[in-house]
Residue frames relative to the residue before (quaternion, step in Angstrom):
aa qw qx qy qz dx dy dz
M 1.0000 0.0000 0.0000 0.0000 0.00 0.00 0.00
N 0.5056 -0.6708 0.4628 0.2832 3.55 -0.99 0.91
L 0.1712 -0.8086 0.5587 0.0685 3.59 -0.76 1.07
S 0.4978 0.6021 -0.4595 0.4225 3.58 1.20 0.45
P 0.4268 -0.7192 0.4744 0.2747 3.63 -0.68 0.98
T 0.4724 -0.6363 0.5294 0.3027 3.53 -1.16 0.66
D 0.6837 -0.4575 0.3478 0.4498 3.57 -1.27 0.19
H 0.6421 0.5193 -0.3230 0.4623 3.58 0.99 -0.82
E 0.6663 0.4967 -0.3027 0.4666 3.58 0.93 -0.87
K 0.6122 0.5449 -0.3511 0.4528 3.59 1.03 -0.72
R 0.6590 0.5026 -0.3127 0.4641 3.57 0.95 -0.87
L 0.6452 0.5133 -0.3236 0.4643 3.58 0.98 -0.81
L 0.6539 0.5114 -0.3124 0.4618 3.59 0.92 -0.88
E 0.6603 0.5031 -0.3058 0.4663 3.57 0.96 -0.86
D 0.6380 0.5247 -0.3269 0.4592 3.58 1.01 -0.80
V 0.6490 0.5078 -0.3148 0.4710 3.58 0.96 -0.87
W 0.6548 0.5227 -0.3157 0.4453 3.59 0.95 -0.86
R 0.6830 0.4754 -0.2916 0.4717 3.58 0.96 -0.81
D 0.6878 0.5039 -0.2796 0.4415 3.58 1.04 -0.79
Q 0.0766 0.8575 -0.5085 -0.0151 3.57 0.61 -1.23
T 0.3571 0.6966 -0.5440 0.3020 3.59 0.96 0.73
P 0.6064 -0.5677 0.3961 0.3913 3.62 -1.08 0.59
S 0.5170 -0.6489 0.4681 0.3041 3.55 -1.06 0.76
Q 0.2733 -0.7568 0.5751 0.1475 3.55 -1.06 0.82
A 0.4562 0.6865 -0.4486 0.3455 3.59 1.28 0.03
P 0.6299 -0.5268 0.3908 0.4159 3.62 -1.16 0.42
I 0.6394 -0.5210 0.3993 0.4003 3.56 -1.20 0.56
L 0.2061 -0.7804 0.5837 0.0888 3.55 -0.95 0.93
D 0.1066 -0.8063 0.5817 0.0087 3.57 -0.43 1.27
L 0.0501 -0.8136 0.5789 -0.0217 3.58 -0.52 1.24
T 0.5007 0.6407 -0.4336 0.3883 3.57 1.07 0.75
R 0.7901 -0.0342 0.0485 0.6101 3.59 0.89 -0.91
P 0.0706 -0.8517 0.5175 0.0435 3.57 0.50 1.14
A 0.3277 -0.7113 0.5862 0.2078 3.54 -1.07 0.78
L 0.3256 -0.7710 0.5143 0.1871 3.56 -0.35 1.24
C 0.3013 -0.7568 0.5571 0.1614 3.58 -0.78 1.08
L 0.2199 0.8040 -0.5101 0.2121 3.56 0.41 1.24
Q 0.4727 -0.6491 0.5164 0.2976 3.52 -1.16 0.65
Q 0.1350 -0.8161 0.5607 0.0369 3.55 -0.73 1.10
R 0.0214 -0.7484 0.6625 0.0234 3.51 -1.28 0.56
P 0.6370 -0.5207 0.3767 0.4257 3.61 -1.11 0.42
A 0.0083 0.7948 -0.6051 0.0452 3.57 -0.99 0.88
S 0.3851 -0.7157 0.5380 0.2236 3.55 -1.12 0.67
G 0.6786 -0.4799 0.3685 0.4163 3.55 -1.30 0.25
P 0.6642 0.4979 -0.3208 0.4561 3.63 0.84 -0.84
E 0.6155 0.5426 -0.3521 0.4503 3.60 1.05 -0.69
V 0.6749 0.4834 -0.2939 0.4738 3.58 0.89 -0.96
S 0.6391 0.5297 -0.3279 0.4511 3.59 0.95 -0.83
Q 0.6771 0.4863 -0.2971 0.4655 3.57 0.89 -0.91
A 0.6302 0.5320 -0.3365 0.4545 3.58 1.01 -0.77
L 0.6571 0.5004 -0.3116 0.4697 3.60 0.97 -0.80
L 0.6272 0.5386 -0.3364 0.4510 3.58 0.97 -0.82
E 0.6994 0.4721 -0.2733 0.4618 3.56 0.89 -0.93
L 0.6508 0.5170 -0.3190 0.4553 3.59 1.03 -0.74
L 0.7453 0.4388 -0.2338 0.4441 3.54 0.71 -1.11
G 0.3194 -0.7988 0.4638 0.2114 3.56 0.97 -0.76
W 0.7805 0.3909 -0.2080 0.4414 3.61 0.81 -0.91
P 0.6516 0.5249 -0.3706 0.4031 3.71 0.91 -0.60
Q 0.3867 -0.7004 0.5545 0.2291 3.53 -1.35 0.42
W 0.8051 0.0937 -0.0330 0.5848 3.59 1.22 -0.40
V 0.1772 -0.7534 0.6254 0.0996 3.55 -1.33 0.39
R 0.0359 -0.7557 0.6530 0.0344 3.55 -1.11 0.77
L 0.2240 -0.7919 0.5606 0.0915 3.57 -0.89 1.01
Y 0.0941 -0.8018 0.5902 -0.0031 3.57 -1.01 0.93
P 0.5420 -0.6358 0.4360 0.3344 3.59 -1.13 0.51
K 0.7976 0.1147 -0.0677 0.5883 3.60 1.22 -0.40
P 0.5907 -0.5946 0.4050 0.3652 3.63 -1.08 0.63
S 0.6109 0.5735 -0.3679 0.4032 3.62 0.99 -0.75
L 0.6425 0.5179 -0.3260 0.4612 3.59 1.06 -0.71
A 0.6331 0.5182 -0.3290 0.4717 3.58 1.08 -0.66
V 0.6260 0.5233 -0.3359 0.4707 3.59 1.06 -0.72
V 0.6311 0.5163 -0.3283 0.4769 3.59 1.00 -0.80
A 0.6450 0.5174 -0.3216 0.4613 3.60 0.97 -0.81
A 0.6445 0.5099 -0.3227 0.4697 3.60 1.01 -0.79
S 0.6346 0.5266 -0.3255 0.4627 3.58 1.04 -0.79
R 0.6645 0.4947 -0.3017 0.4719 3.57 0.94 -0.85
L 0.6306 0.5277 -0.3292 0.4642 3.56 1.06 -0.73
A 0.6185 0.5328 -0.3434 0.4645 3.58 1.06 -0.70
R 0.6635 0.4881 -0.3110 0.4741 3.58 0.95 -0.84
A 0.6314 0.5302 -0.3344 0.4567 3.59 1.05 -0.70
R 0.6949 0.4373 -0.2633 0.5066 3.57 1.20 -0.50
G 0.6299 -0.5917 0.3124 0.3945 3.56 1.26 0.38
L 0.5647 0.5805 -0.3876 0.4403 3.58 1.25 0.32
A 0.6030 -0.5139 0.4430 0.4195 3.55 -1.33 0.10
G 0.4858 -0.7052 0.4486 0.2559 3.55 -1.21 0.46
G 0.4767 0.6885 -0.4361 0.3295 3.59 1.25 -0.08
V 0.3000 -0.7599 0.5572 0.1488 3.56 -1.10 0.77
L 0.1477 -0.7660 0.6224 0.0641 3.55 -0.87 1.04
W 0.2125 -0.7846 0.5720 0.1096 3.59 -0.75 1.06
A 0.0025 -0.8027 0.5950 -0.0418 3.57 -0.79 1.03
A 0.0070 -0.7949 0.6058 -0.0338 3.55 -0.98 0.88
P 0.2690 -0.7776 0.5456 0.1588 3.61 -0.11 1.23
G 0.7467 0.3652 -0.2873 0.4760 3.53 -0.94 0.95
T 0.7299 0.3929 -0.2396 0.5055 3.59 1.23 -0.25
G 0.6677 -0.4750 0.3221 0.4741 3.62 1.22 0.02
R 0.7993 -0.2847 0.2154 0.4834 3.54 -1.22 -0.51
P 0.4922 -0.6454 0.4839 0.3272 3.59 -1.08 0.64
F 0.5618 -0.5792 0.4630 0.3667 3.54 -1.24 0.38
D 0.4970 -0.6252 0.5035 0.3295 3.55 -1.15 0.56
P 0.5668 -0.5745 0.4391 0.3948 3.62 -1.10 0.50
P 0.5863 -0.6189 0.3874 0.3510 3.60 -1.00 0.75
S 0.7879 -0.1345 0.0998 0.5926 3.59 1.05 -0.68
G 0.8140 0.2660 -0.1898 0.4802 3.53 -1.12 0.66
Q 0.6693 -0.5025 0.3834 0.3904 3.50 -1.39 0.08
A 0.4637 -0.6909 0.4840 0.2710 3.56 -1.01 0.83
G 0.1231 -0.7844 0.6039 0.0693 3.54 -1.07 0.81
L 0.7835 0.1397 -0.0959 0.5979 3.55 1.25 -0.30
V 0.2733 -0.7380 0.5952 0.1623 3.52 -1.21 0.62
M 0.2560 -0.7384 0.6079 0.1405 3.56 -0.92 0.98
L 0.1135 -0.8487 0.5165 0.0022 3.56 -0.14 1.34
R 0.1609 -0.7838 0.5969 0.0587 3.55 -0.56 1.22
C 0.1935 -0.8079 0.5512 0.0775 3.55 -0.95 0.93
D 0.4772 0.7148 -0.4298 0.2767 3.60 1.21 -0.13
W 0.7458 0.3324 -0.2254 0.5316 3.63 1.17 -0.32
A 0.3761 0.7429 -0.4835 0.2698 3.59 1.25 0.19
P 0.3995 -0.7357 0.4867 0.2497 3.63 -0.73 0.96
D 0.8004 -0.0604 0.0591 0.5935 3.61 1.12 -0.55
A 0.6911 -0.4875 0.3430 0.4088 3.55 -1.33 0.23
Q 0.6109 0.5784 -0.3552 0.4076 3.58 1.05 -0.72
S 0.6596 0.5123 -0.3219 0.4459 3.60 0.93 -0.81
V 0.6496 0.5008 -0.3146 0.4778 3.58 1.06 -0.74
A 0.6497 0.5147 -0.3150 0.4624 3.58 0.95 -0.88
Q 0.6407 0.5209 -0.3236 0.4619 3.58 1.04 -0.77
A 0.6414 0.5156 -0.3252 0.4658 3.59 0.99 -0.79
Q 0.6408 0.5039 -0.3266 0.4784 3.59 1.00 -0.75
H 0.6415 0.5322 -0.3236 0.4478 3.59 0.98 -0.85
V 0.6560 0.5043 -0.3131 0.4662 3.59 0.93 -0.87
A 0.6486 0.5159 -0.3205 0.4587 3.58 0.95 -0.84
R 0.6547 0.5039 -0.3128 0.4687 3.58 0.95 -0.84
A 0.6482 0.5298 -0.3160 0.4463 3.57 0.99 -0.85
Q 0.6952 0.4426 -0.2637 0.5013 3.58 1.16 -0.58
G 0.5176 -0.6739 0.3944 0.3497 3.57 1.29 0.07
L 0.4449 0.7064 -0.4442 0.3253 3.57 1.20 0.44
M 0.4522 -0.6285 0.5528 0.3080 3.53 -1.23 0.50
V 0.2932 -0.7796 0.5346 0.1430 3.60 -0.84 1.00
V 0.0325 -0.7779 0.6271 -0.0240 3.53 -0.80 1.14
L 0.2842 -0.7479 0.5741 0.1739 3.60 -0.68 1.04
D 0.2384 -0.7483 0.6028 0.1407 3.57 -0.78 1.04
E 0.0544 -0.8294 0.5553 -0.0276 3.57 -0.22 1.32
S 0.2254 0.8107 -0.5156 0.1616 3.58 1.17 0.48
C 0.7639 0.3045 -0.1784 0.5403 3.60 1.01 -0.77
T 0.6760 0.4913 -0.3122 0.4518 3.58 0.86 -0.89
G 0.0463 -0.8563 0.5134 0.0318 3.57 1.03 -0.77
L 0.7174 -0.3647 0.3185 0.5009 3.54 -0.82 -1.05
R 0.3794 0.7542 -0.4556 0.2823 3.58 1.13 0.65
L 0.7041 0.4752 -0.2731 0.4515 3.58 1.11 -0.55
D 0.7789 -0.1333 0.1371 0.5973 3.54 1.01 -0.83
R 0.6363 -0.5063 0.3979 0.4248 3.56 -1.20 0.35
G 0.7262 0.4094 -0.2292 0.5026 3.58 1.04 -0.75
G 0.5678 -0.6265 0.3706 0.3844 3.56 1.25 0.33
A 0.7645 -0.3426 0.2664 0.4767 3.55 -1.30 -0.28
A 0.5556 0.6061 -0.3950 0.4097 3.60 1.15 -0.54
Q 0.7100 0.4270 -0.2582 0.4969 3.57 0.88 -0.90
F 0.6513 0.5402 -0.3247 0.4225 3.58 0.92 -0.89
Y 0.7852 0.3111 -0.1547 0.5127 3.58 0.91 -0.91
G 0.4679 -0.6983 0.4369 0.3203 3.60 1.24 -0.01
L 0.3656 0.7460 -0.4752 0.2899 3.58 1.05 0.78
Q 0.2345 -0.7451 0.6061 0.1497 3.54 -1.34 0.33
P 0.0118 0.8401 -0.5413 0.0320 3.61 0.41 1.19
D 0.5247 -0.5891 0.5015 0.3552 3.52 -1.35 0.21
L 0.7951 0.0412 0.0341 0.6041 3.54 1.04 -0.93
A 0.1004 -0.7516 0.6391 0.1291 3.54 -1.36 0.11
L 0.2334 -0.7762 0.5772 0.0990 3.54 -1.09 0.82
Y 0.0960 -0.7741 0.6251 0.0278 3.57 -0.86 1.05
G 0.2244 -0.8266 0.5111 0.0712 3.56 -0.89 0.99
P 0.8501 -0.2184 0.1417 0.4578 3.59 -1.30 -0.37
P 0.5965 0.5764 -0.4036 0.3860 3.69 0.91 -0.63
L 0.6007 0.5619 -0.3628 0.4379 3.59 1.11 -0.55
A 0.7476 0.3230 -0.1846 0.5502 3.59 1.22 -0.52
G 0.6426 -0.5686 0.3217 0.4003 3.58 1.03 0.76
G 0.7147 -0.4521 0.2486 0.4722 3.58 1.16 0.56
L 0.5212 0.6233 -0.4263 0.3976 3.61 1.24 -0.07
D 0.6339 -0.5119 0.4040 0.4158 3.58 -1.25 0.38
F 0.2908 0.7356 -0.5442 0.2796 3.55 -0.57 1.20
A 0.0893 0.7682 -0.6335 0.0259 3.57 -1.20 0.55
A 0.0877 -0.7620 0.6396 0.0514 3.52 -1.19 0.71
L 0.1288 -0.7606 0.6337 0.0575 3.56 -0.87 1.01
V 0.0295 -0.7968 0.6029 -0.0257 3.57 -0.70 1.10
G 0.1434 0.8308 -0.5282 0.1008 3.58 -1.06 0.52
L 0.5031 -0.6150 0.5273 0.3011 3.47 -1.47 -0.16
G 0.7835 0.3402 -0.2373 0.4627 3.57 -1.24 0.44
E 0.8218 -0.1869 0.1596 0.5140 3.51 -1.19 -0.66
C 0.2270 -0.7910 0.5573 0.1101 3.56 -0.94 0.90
P 0.5450 -0.6023 0.4597 0.3589 3.60 -1.17 0.46
P 0.6115 -0.5452 0.4005 0.4103 3.61 -1.19 0.31
E 0.6326 -0.5122 0.4103 0.4112 3.53 -1.28 0.36
P 0.4501 -0.6867 0.4881 0.2958 3.63 -0.84 0.89
P 0.5594 -0.6366 0.4108 0.3362 3.60 -1.04 0.67
K 0.7877 0.2158 -0.1057 0.5673 3.58 1.15 -0.60
P 0.2858 -0.7723 0.5397 0.1747 3.64 -0.70 1.00
P 0.6482 -0.4552 0.3982 0.4627 3.61 -1.25 -0.05
T 0.6324 -0.5297 0.3950 0.4043 3.57 -1.24 0.33
E 0.6477 -0.5120 0.3891 0.4086 3.55 -1.28 0.34
E 0.6300 0.5371 -0.3351 0.4498 3.60 1.04 -0.76
A 0.6703 0.4958 -0.2993 0.4640 3.58 0.96 -0.88
L 0.6389 0.5204 -0.3258 0.4635 3.58 1.00 -0.78
A 0.6469 0.5155 -0.3205 0.4617 3.58 0.98 -0.84
A 0.6649 0.4982 -0.3023 0.4672 3.60 0.97 -0.86
A 0.6540 0.5071 -0.3155 0.4644 3.60 0.96 -0.83
A 0.6400 0.5167 -0.3257 0.4661 3.58 1.00 -0.80
A 0.6431 0.5202 -0.3200 0.4619 3.59 1.02 -0.80
T 0.6395 0.5165 -0.3268 0.4663 3.59 0.99 -0.78
C 0.6550 0.5069 -0.3143 0.4640 3.59 0.89 -0.90
A 0.6547 0.5084 -0.3164 0.4613 3.58 0.96 -0.84
A 0.6568 0.5092 -0.3149 0.4584 3.60 0.99 -0.80
V 0.6479 0.5173 -0.3190 0.4592 3.59 0.95 -0.86
D 0.6580 0.5303 -0.3036 0.4401 3.56 1.10 -0.70
Q 0.6044 0.5555 -0.3593 0.4439 3.60 1.24 -0.20
P 0.5850 -0.5813 0.4195 0.3793 3.62 -1.09 0.60
G 0.7913 0.3818 -0.2573 0.4024 3.54 -1.16 0.67
W 0.4300 0.7175 -0.4646 0.2907 3.63 1.23 -0.18
L 0.7378 0.4078 -0.2355 0.4837 3.58 0.65 -1.10
E 0.6165 0.5518 -0.3498 0.4395 3.59 1.08 -0.69
R 0.6446 0.5140 -0.3295 0.4601 3.61 1.00 -0.75
L 0.6299 0.5168 -0.3370 0.4717 3.57 0.98 -0.77
G 0.6716 0.5000 -0.2970 0.4590 3.57 0.92 -0.88
A 0.6297 0.5379 -0.3352 0.4491 3.58 1.06 -0.71
W 0.6336 0.5005 -0.3283 0.4902 3.58 1.02 -0.76
G 0.6555 0.5120 -0.3135 0.4581 3.59 0.95 -0.82
R 0.6327 0.5244 -0.3330 0.4624 3.56 1.02 -0.75
A 0.6400 0.5187 -0.3320 0.4596 3.60 0.96 -0.80
L 0.6374 0.5130 -0.3250 0.4743 3.59 1.00 -0.78
A 0.6715 0.5057 -0.3010 0.4504 3.58 0.89 -0.94
L 0.6528 0.5079 -0.3180 0.4635 3.61 0.95 -0.84
G 0.6735 0.5054 -0.3037 0.4458 3.57 0.91 -0.88
L 0.6670 0.4928 -0.3041 0.4687 3.58 0.90 -0.90
A 0.6591 0.5114 -0.3169 0.4512 3.59 0.94 -0.85
Y 0.7055 0.4675 -0.2804 0.4529 3.59 0.84 -0.94
F 0.7504 0.3943 -0.2343 0.4760 3.58 0.63 -1.09
G 0.6273 0.5209 -0.3423 0.4670 3.59 1.06 -0.68
G 0.6462 0.5107 -0.3184 0.4693 3.57 1.06 -0.74
K 0.6265 0.5385 -0.3374 0.4512 3.59 1.00 -0.75
C 0.7566 0.3755 -0.1920 0.4997 3.55 1.06 -0.80
G 0.4633 -0.7021 0.4365 0.3190 3.61 1.24 0.06
L 0.4289 0.7293 -0.4243 0.3226 3.57 1.06 0.79
D 0.2057 0.8319 -0.5022 0.1159 3.60 1.16 0.44
E 0.7473 0.3537 -0.2096 0.5220 3.61 1.01 -0.77
Q 0.6033 0.5907 -0.3494 0.4061 3.56 1.24 -0.26
I 0.7960 -0.0564 0.0749 0.5980 3.58 1.00 -0.83
S 0.1889 0.7554 -0.6074 0.1576 3.58 -0.85 1.01
W 0.3500 -0.7238 0.5496 0.2272 3.59 -1.25 -0.22
E 0.0669 -0.7695 0.6317 0.0659 3.55 -1.33 0.27
G 0.6364 0.5448 -0.3903 0.3819 3.55 -1.30 0.12
P 0.7018 -0.4407 0.3267 0.4546 3.59 -1.25 -0.14
L 0.5981 -0.5965 0.3993 0.3564 3.56 -1.09 0.68
A 0.6462 0.5311 -0.3288 0.4384 3.59 1.05 -0.67
L 0.7892 0.1091 -0.0548 0.6018 3.60 1.20 -0.45
P 0.0416 0.8472 -0.5278 0.0426 3.61 0.58 1.13
R 0.2383 -0.7427 0.6092 0.1432 3.53 -1.31 0.46
L 0.3495 -0.7339 0.5483 0.1962 3.54 -0.85 1.01
K 0.0316 0.7845 -0.6183 0.0360 3.56 -1.11 0.69
G 0.3772 0.7269 -0.5299 0.2203 3.56 -1.29 0.15
K 0.6662 -0.5421 0.3503 0.3736 3.54 -1.25 0.46
R 0.7875 0.2420 -0.1314 0.5514 3.60 1.09 -0.61
L 0.1151 0.8495 -0.5049 0.1010 3.52 1.10 0.79
W 0.7250 0.4607 -0.2781 0.4298 3.59 0.72 -1.02
A 0.6069 0.5195 -0.3622 0.4803 3.59 1.10 -0.57
F 0.6387 0.5222 -0.3229 0.4639 3.59 1.01 -0.80
I 0.6474 0.5172 -0.3217 0.4580 3.59 0.95 -0.86
E 0.6546 0.5025 -0.3153 0.4685 3.59 1.00 -0.77
L 0.6399 0.5110 -0.3250 0.4731 3.58 1.00 -0.78
A 0.6500 0.5181 -0.3159 0.4575 3.58 0.94 -0.88
R 0.6173 0.5465 -0.3443 0.4492 3.57 1.03 -0.75
E 0.6566 0.5033 -0.3104 0.4682 3.58 0.98 -0.79
E 0.6882 0.4607 -0.2741 0.4888 3.57 1.19 -0.52
G 0.6079 -0.5910 0.3483 0.3998 3.59 1.25 0.08
L 0.6080 0.4995 -0.3638 0.4985 3.58 1.24 0.42
I 0.1645 -0.8123 0.5564 0.0590 3.58 -0.33 1.28
L 0.0245 0.8205 -0.5640 0.0900 3.55 -0.56 1.23
E 0.0612 -0.6959 0.7063 0.1143 3.46 -1.46 0.31
P 0.7112 -0.4515 0.2811 0.4596 3.61 -1.15 0.27
L 0.7168 0.3278 -0.2313 0.5702 3.61 1.03 -0.71
V 0.2230 -0.8124 0.5309 0.0914 3.58 -0.49 1.23
L 0.1166 -0.8057 0.5805 0.0163 3.57 -0.69 1.16
F 0.1768 -0.7932 0.5778 0.0760 3.57 -0.37 1.25
D 0.3694 -0.6907 0.5755 0.2352 3.51 -1.27 0.50
P 0.2806 -0.8035 0.4966 0.1706 3.62 -0.27 1.18
A 0.5589 0.5905 -0.3997 0.4233 3.58 1.24 -0.17
Q 0.6350 0.5109 -0.3352 0.4726 3.60 1.24 -0.29
D 0.5545 -0.6407 0.4317 0.3094 3.54 -1.05 0.84
P 0.3857 -0.7397 0.4965 0.2400 3.64 -0.64 1.04
Q 0.5202 0.6239 -0.4263 0.3981 3.61 1.23 -0.24
E 0.6494 0.5137 -0.3089 0.4680 3.59 1.24 -0.43
A 0.4573 0.7331 -0.4274 0.2660 3.58 1.25 -0.32
P 0.6700 0.4865 -0.3411 0.4450 3.68 0.73 -0.84
Q 0.6689 0.5082 -0.3081 0.4466 3.58 0.91 -0.91
R 0.7542 0.4088 -0.2192 0.4647 3.58 0.89 -0.90
L 0.7306 0.4339 -0.2358 0.4715 3.60 1.15 -0.52
W 0.7358 0.5182 -0.2886 0.3266 3.55 0.57 -1.19
S 0.6377 0.5131 -0.3535 0.4530 3.61 0.88 -0.77
R 0.6840 0.4849 -0.2882 0.4626 3.58 0.95 -0.86
L 0.6360 0.5002 -0.3324 0.4845 3.58 1.01 -0.71
C 0.6311 0.5486 -0.3291 0.4387 3.58 0.98 -0.85
R 0.7132 0.4481 -0.2670 0.4683 3.58 0.74 -1.02
S 0.6279 0.5310 -0.3407 0.4557 3.60 1.04 -0.71
C 0.6621 0.4889 -0.3078 0.4772 3.59 0.95 -0.84
A 0.6579 0.5164 -0.3155 0.4482 3.59 0.92 -0.89
R 0.6748 0.4805 -0.2932 0.4773 3.59 0.98 -0.81
L 0.6372 0.5193 -0.3372 0.4590 3.59 1.03 -0.74
K 0.5794 0.6086 -0.3640 0.4017 3.58 1.09 -0.71
V 0.7980 0.2958 -0.1399 0.5061 3.58 0.89 -0.94
L 0.4994 0.6466 -0.4377 0.3754 3.60 1.24 0.04
P 0.4824 -0.6718 0.4666 0.3136 3.64 -0.74 0.95
Q 0.5828 -0.6083 0.4172 0.3411 3.56 -1.01 0.88
G 0.8250 0.2547 -0.1939 0.4657 3.55 -0.96 0.92
E 0.6424 0.5174 -0.3385 0.4529 3.60 1.23 -0.14
K 0.4416 -0.6507 0.5430 0.2945 3.54 -1.19 0.59
A 0.3487 -0.7458 0.5352 0.1893 3.54 -1.27 0.22
P 0.0933 -0.8193 0.5641 0.0430 3.61 0.13 1.21
A 0.6589 -0.4718 0.3895 0.4375 3.53 -1.28 0.24
G 0.7962 0.2281 -0.2035 0.5221 3.55 -0.97 0.88
W 0.2237 0.8361 -0.4826 0.1340 3.54 1.22 0.53
A 0.6373 0.5351 -0.3517 0.4288 3.62 0.97 -0.76
E 0.6763 0.4839 -0.2937 0.4714 3.56 0.92 -0.92
A 0.6379 0.5470 -0.3310 0.4294 3.58 1.01 -0.80
H 0.7246 0.4135 -0.2474 0.4927 3.58 1.06 -0.70
G 0.5500 -0.6094 0.4081 0.3995 3.58 1.22 -0.18
A 0.4932 -0.6930 0.4355 0.2946 3.56 -0.74 1.03
G 0.6818 0.4980 -0.3037 0.4415 3.59 1.07 -0.65
K 0.7125 0.4567 -0.2578 0.4661 3.59 1.17 -0.38
C 0.7903 0.2709 -0.1057 0.5394 3.57 1.15 -0.51
T 0.4128 -0.7140 0.5092 0.2462 3.57 -0.80 1.00
R 0.3892 -0.7172 0.5280 0.2354 3.55 -0.86 0.94
V 0.6830 -0.5052 0.3361 0.4066 3.54 -1.23 0.54
E 0.7125 0.4737 -0.2844 0.4326 3.58 0.76 -0.98
E 0.6571 0.5109 -0.3145 0.4565 3.58 1.24 -0.33
V 0.5014 0.6958 -0.4102 0.3102 3.57 1.24 -0.39
P 0.6570 0.5054 -0.3528 0.4340 3.68 0.76 -0.85
R 0.6658 0.5016 -0.3114 0.4562 3.60 0.93 -0.87
S 0.6715 0.4967 -0.3142 0.4513 3.59 0.93 -0.85
L 0.6702 0.4878 -0.3061 0.4681 3.60 1.00 -0.74
D 0.6634 0.5082 -0.3125 0.4517 3.58 0.96 -0.84
S 0.6765 0.4881 -0.2972 0.4646 3.57 1.10 -0.63
């Protein structure tokens, strides 16, 4: 996707920079978005079939009321295939994987939500295969945000299993274990009717044209805003992003101060940014840019290492701290 602003977008960005008034738009929470999807009652077999058709690569689906039960099922499946039952958690881009809680590892739970690129994920899969481990993609966060076929299709992976968690059901208790070859037995207890209805609604929405494009459009708006306002304030090393546009990750030396400032401006962020594809991306500039602008401007003049409570300019004294509306003039001069 093109990350160069159009002439119209440049004018909008410049207008926001000159204005810098607080946003009057509703609070925008990009941490646990509530998908605005139409729900109807759905059965377990319906949800399983929808996942099979969406993902394309699995041969079977098992649904569980909680992710922990799906992890136990994957461990038992590893032992049934002649491997150890210990689980090794690996997350490319975050450093060393965690050690298994007990016993020898037989499967690796591979998270891709913090992977800096496809090569790092492919390397992690290669190492796991070389050690004889069963590869399970942990799609609890990535879910269906990267591709219809999940992270497996997006990164070109060939896992044995994949695990989908509560985000697939709008945050309700839910888990889906999908895979190839021998499958685990049917669990004694399925997810709740509410969770099944939410999961079915998500699958139906992903199956409609434009799902991934809307996520990418929101990511592009975030990238344009950070690049423009961060560049105006000289914050290139202080706050930036990486990863796919549909699931970007914030980074930088002053990330947490920026997140706190954004929260005060009505933009709720965590390092992993979760857009709601049910929301119109045409609203992204209006809901994002003013808040990104003010957050960058405030971070520019905030002393290193200090938090930014509400009323921060007054608390530090007008003579000691540049106010937000004065930042453009001070930088231009």
